[in-house]
C-alpha positions as CSV (number, residue, x, y, z in Angstrom):
1,M,-6.4,60.4,-69.3
2,T,-7.9,58.3,-66.5
3,A,-6.1,57.6,-63.3
4,S,-6.1,53.9,-64.3
5,K,-4.3,54.6,-67.6
6,Q,-1.8,56.7,-65.8
7,R,-1.0,53.9,-63.4
8,K,-0.6,51.4,-66.2
9,Q,1.8,53.7,-68.1
10,A,3.9,54.0,-65.0
11,C,4.4,50.3,-64.8
12,V,7.4,48.8,-66.5
13,S,6.4,46.9,-69.6
14,D,7.8,43.5,-68.6
15,C,6.2,43.6,-65.2
16,R,2.9,41.8,-64.5
17,I,0.6,42.5,-61.7
18,R,-1.9,40.1,-60.4
19,A,-4.2,41.4,-57.8
20,R,-6.6,39.4,-55.6
21,Q,-9.6,41.0,-53.9
22,T,-9.2,44.3,-55.7
23,K,-12.1,46.0,-54.2
24,R,-10.8,49.1,-52.3
25,G,-11.2,49.0,-48.6
26,G,-9.7,46.4,-46.4
27,H,-8.4,44.4,-49.4
28,L,-5.2,42.3,-49.4
29,M,-3.4,42.4,-52.7
30,T,-1.0,39.7,-53.7
31,I,1.5,41.1,-56.2
32,T,3.7,39.2,-58.7
33,R,6.0,41.7,-60.2
34,R,9.6,41.2,-61.4
35,L,12.1,43.5,-63.1
36,F,15.5,42.3,-64.3
37,I,18.1,44.7,-65.6
38,V,21.2,43.1,-66.9
39,G,24.5,44.8,-65.9
40,G,25.5,47.2,-63.1
41,M,23.6,50.3,-64.0
42,G,20.7,50.8,-66.5
43,A,17.8,53.0,-67.4
44,V,14.2,51.9,-67.4
45,S,11.3,53.8,-69.0
46,L,8.6,54.3,-66.5
47,G,6.2,56.3,-68.6
48,T,7.3,59.7,-67.2
49,G,11.0,59.3,-68.1
50,A,14.1,57.2,-67.8
51,V,15.4,56.5,-64.3
52,P,18.9,55.2,-63.7
53,R,19.1,52.5,-61.1
54,S,21.0,49.4,-59.9
55,S,20.2,45.9,-61.1
56,F,16.9,44.7,-59.7
57,A,15.9,41.1,-59.2
58,G,13.9,39.5,-56.5
59,D,11.6,37.0,-54.9
60,A,7.9,37.3,-55.3
61,Q,7.0,40.6,-53.7
62,L,5.4,40.8,-50.3
63,P,1.6,41.3,-49.9
64,L,0.3,44.7,-48.7
65,S,-2.7,45.2,-46.5
66,I,-4.6,48.4,-45.8
67,A,-3.8,49.5,-42.2
68,A,-5.8,52.8,-42.1
69,K,-8.0,55.1,-44.1
70,S,-7.8,58.8,-43.6
71,P,-10.3,61.4,-44.7
72,W,-7.4,63.8,-45.1
73,M,-4.3,63.6,-47.3
74,A,-1.7,61.7,-45.3
75,N,2.0,61.6,-46.3
76,Q,3.5,60.5,-42.9
77,V,2.8,57.7,-40.5
78,A,4.3,56.7,-37.1
79,L,3.3,54.2,-34.4
80,T,4.0,53.9,-30.7
81,S,5.3,50.7,-29.2
82,G,1.6,49.9,-28.5
83,N,0.7,50.3,-32.2
84,V,-1.2,53.6,-31.7
85,M,-0.9,55.3,-35.1
86,F,-0.4,59.0,-35.9
87,L,-0.5,60.6,-39.3
88,G,1.0,63.7,-40.8
89,L,-1.4,65.6,-43.0
90,P,0.2,68.2,-45.3
91,R,-1.6,71.3,-46.6
92,F,-1.2,70.5,-50.3
93,P,-3.0,72.7,-52.8
94,G,-6.7,71.7,-52.6
95,H,-6.1,70.2,-49.2
96,E,-5.7,73.3,-47.0
97,E,-8.7,72.2,-44.8
98,T,-6.9,69.6,-42.6
99,P,-6.0,69.3,-38.9
100,S,-2.3,68.6,-39.9
101,V,-1.8,65.8,-37.4
102,A,-4.2,62.9,-36.6
103,K,-4.5,59.9,-34.4
104,R,-6.1,56.5,-35.2
105,Q,-8.7,55.4,-32.6
106,S,-9.2,51.8,-31.6
107,D,-12.2,51.6,-33.8
108,G,-10.2,52.7,-36.8
109,S,-11.5,56.2,-37.0
110,I,-9.1,59.1,-37.5
111,I,-9.4,62.2,-35.3
112,P,-7.4,65.4,-35.1
113,F,-4.5,65.4,-32.6
114,P,-4.0,66.9,-30.1
115,G,-7.2,68.8,-30.7
116,G,-8.2,72.4,-30.2
117,S,-6.3,75.3,-31.5
118,W,-3.3,73.3,-32.5
119,N,-5.4,71.8,-35.4
120,N,-7.3,74.9,-36.3
121,W,-4.8,77.2,-38.1
122,K,-6.1,79.4,-40.9
123,A,-4.5,81.8,-43.3
124,G,-3.6,85.0,-41.4
125,D,-2.9,83.3,-38.0
126,D,0.6,83.7,-36.6
127,G,1.2,79.9,-36.4
128,Q,3.1,80.2,-33.1
129,N,1.0,77.6,-31.3
130,A,-0.8,75.9,-34.1
131,F,0.2,73.5,-36.9
132,V,0.6,75.3,-40.2
133,Y,2.3,72.8,-42.6
134,V,3.3,69.6,-40.9
135,N,5.9,67.8,-43.1
136,S,6.9,65.0,-40.8
137,V,5.6,63.0,-37.9
138,H,7.9,60.5,-36.2
139,I,8.1,58.4,-33.0
140,F,11.2,57.2,-31.2
141,S,12.1,55.0,-28.2
142,D,10.2,57.1,-25.6
143,D,6.9,56.9,-27.6
144,T,6.4,60.6,-27.8
145,V,5.2,62.2,-31.0
146,W,7.5,64.5,-32.8
147,C,6.2,66.9,-35.6
148,V,8.1,69.1,-38.0
149,D,6.1,72.2,-38.8
150,Q,7.4,74.3,-41.7
151,G,5.3,77.2,-40.5
152,A,4.2,78.3,-43.9
153,L,2.5,76.9,-47.0
154,R,4.3,75.7,-50.1
155,A,6.2,78.3,-52.1
156,D,5.4,76.5,-55.3
157,A,1.6,76.8,-54.7
158,S,1.1,79.9,-52.5
159,S,1.6,83.6,-52.4
160,K,4.8,85.0,-50.9
161,E,3.0,86.0,-47.8
162,L,1.5,82.6,-47.1
163,A,4.8,80.9,-48.1
164,T,6.9,82.9,-45.6
165,P,6.8,81.6,-42.0
166,K,5.8,84.2,-39.5
167,P,8.2,84.6,-36.5
168,G,8.2,81.3,-34.5
169,A,5.8,79.5,-36.8
170,Q,8.5,77.1,-38.1
171,K,9.1,74.7,-35.2
172,L,9.5,71.2,-33.8
173,V,6.7,70.0,-31.5
174,Q,6.9,67.0,-29.1
175,L,3.6,65.7,-27.8
176,D,2.4,63.1,-25.3
177,P,0.7,60.4,-27.4
178,D,-2.0,59.7,-24.7
179,T,-3.0,63.1,-23.5
180,G,-1.9,65.3,-26.4
181,K,0.0,67.5,-24.0
182,V,2.6,69.6,-25.7
183,L,5.9,68.5,-24.0
184,R,8.3,70.7,-25.9
185,V,8.4,73.3,-28.8
186,I,11.8,74.0,-30.3
187,R,12.4,77.1,-32.5
188,F,15.6,78.2,-34.1
189,G,16.9,81.7,-35.0
190,D,18.0,83.0,-38.4
191,D,21.5,81.6,-37.8
192,I,20.1,78.1,-38.1
193,L,17.0,78.8,-40.3
194,P,17.9,81.7,-42.6
195,P,15.3,83.0,-45.0
196,G,14.3,80.3,-47.4
197,A,15.2,77.4,-45.0
198,K,12.5,74.8,-44.5
199,M,12.8,72.0,-41.9
200,N,11.7,68.9,-43.7
201,D,12.2,65.7,-41.6
202,L,14.0,64.6,-38.4
203,R,15.6,61.6,-36.7
204,I,16.7,61.4,-33.1
205,Y,19.6,59.3,-31.7
206,S,20.1,59.5,-27.9
207,N,20.0,63.3,-27.1
208,T,20.7,64.5,-30.6
209,I,18.1,65.6,-33.2
210,Y,19.2,65.6,-36.9
211,I,17.0,67.7,-39.2
212,T,17.1,68.2,-43.0
213,D,16.6,71.6,-44.5
214,S,15.0,71.1,-47.9
215,G,14.6,74.8,-48.7
216,L,18.2,75.8,-48.9
217,G,19.9,72.4,-48.3
218,A,21.6,71.7,-45.0
219,I,21.7,69.4,-42.0
220,I,20.8,70.8,-38.6
221,V,22.2,69.2,-35.5
222,H,20.5,70.0,-32.1
223,D,21.6,68.8,-28.7
224,L,18.5,68.3,-26.5
225,K,20.5,68.5,-23.3
226,T,22.6,71.6,-23.9
227,G,20.4,73.3,-26.5
228,E,23.5,73.8,-28.8
229,T,22.7,73.8,-32.5
230,L,24.8,73.5,-35.6
231,R,23.9,74.2,-39.2
232,R,26.1,72.0,-41.4
233,L,26.9,71.8,-45.2
234,S,24.6,74.6,-46.0
235,A,23.8,74.9,-49.7
236,R,26.7,72.5,-50.5
237,P,26.3,70.5,-53.7
238,E,25.8,67.3,-51.6
239,M,22.6,68.9,-50.2
240,L,21.0,69.9,-53.4
241,A,18.6,68.1,-55.8
242,T,20.1,66.6,-59.0
243,P,18.6,67.9,-62.3
244,S,16.2,65.0,-62.9
245,P,12.8,65.9,-64.4
246,E,9.7,65.5,-62.3
247,P,6.6,63.6,-63.6
248,Q,4.4,66.0,-65.6
249,I,0.8,65.2,-66.2
250,T,0.4,68.2,-68.5
251,P,3.8,69.3,-70.0
252,G,4.7,72.8,-68.9
253,K,2.0,72.9,-66.2
254,N,3.9,71.1,-63.4
255,R,4.6,73.6,-60.6
256,H,6.1,71.2,-58.1
257,A,9.6,72.3,-56.9
258,T,11.9,69.5,-56.0
259,P,13.1,69.7,-52.4
260,K,16.8,69.8,-51.6
261,S,18.0,67.6,-48.7
262,D,14.8,65.9,-47.7
263,L,14.9,62.2,-46.6
264,I,16.9,61.4,-43.5
265,E,17.9,58.4,-41.5
266,V,20.4,57.6,-38.7
267,S,21.9,54.2,-38.2
268,A,20.9,52.1,-35.2
269,D,24.2,52.7,-33.5
270,G,24.1,56.4,-34.2
271,A,27.4,56.3,-36.1
272,W,26.1,57.3,-39.5
273,L,23.6,59.9,-40.8
274,Y,22.0,59.3,-44.2
275,W,20.1,61.8,-46.4
276,A,18.9,62.4,-50.0
277,S,16.9,64.7,-52.1
278,P,14.0,62.9,-53.7
279,T,16.1,62.8,-56.9
280,G,18.9,61.1,-55.0
281,P,21.5,59.8,-54.7
282,F,21.6,58.7,-51.1
283,R,24.6,60.0,-49.2
284,R,26.0,59.4,-45.7
285,I,28.5,61.0,-43.2
286,S,29.8,59.9,-39.8
287,T,28.0,61.7,-37.0
288,Q,31.3,62.1,-35.2
289,A,32.5,64.3,-38.1
290,L,29.2,66.2,-38.2
291,H,29.5,67.1,-34.5
292,D,33.2,68.1,-34.7
293,R,33.3,71.9,-34.6
294,T,36.9,71.9,-35.6
295,V,35.9,70.5,-39.0
296,D,34.6,73.3,-41.2
297,D,32.1,72.7,-44.0
298,D,34.8,72.5,-46.7
299,A,36.6,69.7,-44.9
300,L,33.3,68.1,-43.9
301,A,32.1,67.9,-47.5
302,D,35.2,65.8,-48.2
303,K,33.9,63.2,-45.7
304,V,30.5,62.8,-47.4
305,E,30.1,59.3,-48.9
306,K,27.9,58.6,-51.9
307,M,25.9,55.4,-51.4
308,A,23.9,54.7,-54.5
309,V,21.8,56.2,-57.3
310,T,18.1,55.8,-56.6
311,P,14.8,56.4,-58.5
312,L,12.7,59.4,-57.7
313,V,11.9,58.6,-54.0
314,G,9.1,60.1,-51.8
315,G,10.1,58.7,-48.4
316,S,12.3,56.2,-46.6
317,A,12.7,54.0,-43.6
318,M,15.7,52.2,-42.2
319,D,16.0,49.0,-40.2
320,T,18.6,48.0,-37.6
321,L,20.7,46.2,-40.2
322,G,21.1,49.3,-42.3
323,N,18.6,48.4,-45.0
324,L,16.7,51.3,-46.5
325,Y,13.1,51.0,-47.7
326,L,12.5,53.5,-50.4
327,S,9.1,54.7,-51.8
328,D,9.4,54.7,-55.6
329,L,7.2,57.6,-56.7
330,R,7.0,56.6,-60.4
331,A,6.5,52.9,-60.3
332,Y,4.1,52.3,-57.4
333,R,6.5,50.1,-55.4
334,I,8.8,49.9,-52.4
335,I,12.5,49.2,-53.0
336,L,14.8,47.5,-50.5
337,M,18.3,48.9,-50.6
338,T,21.1,47.2,-48.7
339,P,24.1,49.0,-47.1
340,T,26.1,48.0,-50.1
341,G,23.7,49.6,-52.5
342,Q,22.0,46.4,-53.8
343,Q,18.4,47.1,-54.7
344,T,15.4,44.8,-55.1
345,I,11.6,45.3,-55.2
346,I,10.0,44.3,-52.0
347,A,6.4,45.2,-52.7
348,A,4.4,46.7,-55.6
349,D,0.8,47.8,-55.8
350,P,-1.2,50.1,-58.1
351,G,-2.7,51.6,-55.0
352,L,0.8,52.9,-53.9
353,I,0.1,56.3,-55.5
354,S,2.9,58.8,-54.6
355,P,4.1,56.6,-51.7
356,D,5.8,58.7,-49.0
357,G,7.4,58.5,-45.6
358,G,7.7,54.9,-44.2
359,F,7.8,53.7,-40.7
360,I,8.8,50.3,-39.2
361,S,6.8,49.3,-36.1
362,V,7.9,47.3,-33.1
363,D,6.2,44.3,-34.5
364,R,8.1,44.6,-37.8
365,H,5.5,46.0,-40.1
366,L,6.5,48.5,-42.6
367,Y,3.8,51.2,-42.9
368,I,3.6,53.3,-46.1
369,P,1.2,56.2,-46.8
370,A,-0.2,56.8,-50.3
371,P,-1.1,60.5,-50.4
372,Q,-1.8,60.7,-54.1
373,T,0.2,63.9,-54.5
374,E,0.8,63.3,-58.2
375,R,-3.0,63.7,-58.7
376,T,-3.1,67.3,-57.3
377,E,-3.1,70.5,-59.3
378,L,0.6,71.0,-58.3
379,F,1.5,68.3,-60.9
380,G,-0.4,69.9,-63.8
381,H,-4.0,68.6,-63.3
382,P,-6.7,71.2,-64.1
383,K,-8.3,70.2,-60.9
384,D,-7.6,68.0,-57.9
385,M,-7.9,64.3,-58.9
386,T,-7.3,62.7,-55.5
387,E,-9.8,60.2,-54.2
388,K,-10.9,59.7,-50.6
389,P,-10.1,57.9,-48.4
390,F,-6.3,58.2,-48.3
391,L,-4.8,54.8,-47.6
392,I,-2.0,53.7,-45.3
393,Y,-0.5,50.4,-46.3
394,A,1.3,47.8,-44.2
395,I,3.8,45.1,-45.1
396,Q,4.8,42.4,-42.6
397,L,8.6,42.1,-42.9
398,P,10.0,38.6,-42.9
399,E,13.4,37.7,-41.4
400,T,14.9,37.6,-44.9
401,F,13.9,38.7,-48.4
402,D,15.7,37.9,-51.6
403,S,18.5,36.4,-49.4
404,I,18.8,39.7,-47.6
405,R,18.5,39.7,-43.8
406,L,16.0,42.3,-42.6
407,G,16.2,44.1,-39.3
408,G,13.8,45.8,-36.9
409,P,12.8,49.4,-36.2
410,V,15.5,52.0,-35.5
411,T,14.2,53.9,-32.4
412,G,17.0,56.2,-31.6
413,R,17.8,54.5,-28.3
414,H,21.4,54.8,-27.2
415,V,23.1,51.4,-27.5
């Protein structure tokens, strides 16, 4: 089956896509795509299975433009306040030759960042001071670049030796965006990262880092001032993936293991922490409860609130009004979800292949990478089917969409 036919099968039958200037590279696609589901909850066939979701309706979707082209698979994007772009480049099967982190130059070219040994890890190296498997890149109010390095290759695609982090290889790295100087490296012991734990993504509010563990399922809370760290809700049902089938190109050949607690966001005022496995649902908990050492995990689990059921989601972004922007992996689109759980399609494009971690810039653009992970051998293809370059899309956010007010970027600044 061709990639074109796969994309067509993934589209809902009553949706119509009209694309203008469809030539790849610098194109601007205008999409008209509507989906209406009558009633509160429903199921929609998307070619790879039925996905429960809230009612969708919406205005004409917003146009996407191509903001960057990467020679390496890119699943994460972040920008400084001056719109300098950084990319996270995972070592997916077939994509082991990558610098892991990259920076966009003023001429649009993409170069390894920070350069040197940090970008030159190879199998057998200890990974102490090099990027092994970067799963997240993010930028907050101080404009420094934060990277989450899992320190080992994927367990669903590698030998046990390569999938087990060597001591100190799993880490958080903070870098100066201009010079590439390493400002800080944070490593945790086995009490915080027991065997099987994998740091996935992070958000920062004021002096606190919140991190998801997608290997065992947990939230890690780290105080940048005191160095104190808590591991919360470890392996609780609220941190695990729901039993929803993954898309399979070849039945029985799909090796992809669904991460546990993965996506993470913190509200603009720092009061709420949100998370989800890609299979959903999105949940939240007050950060005050999360920090309270007198509240054990049993009591803490009772304080977890379920927000809404979502489709299979690759990544997220949150604005200052609490809206979530979700990358729908099966339907090549971006879903806007309000704090009340209302969902609407804000953008759709057949080029949004396996959309992943989003980022809202200071000038109110939503950036979405399309790493094409569904085209890799991990999803049952006999060989890698990805196509270069790998695209980063941008959407200019209006003040309102579908009668929903939209906010700006959440930067983690104390307010």
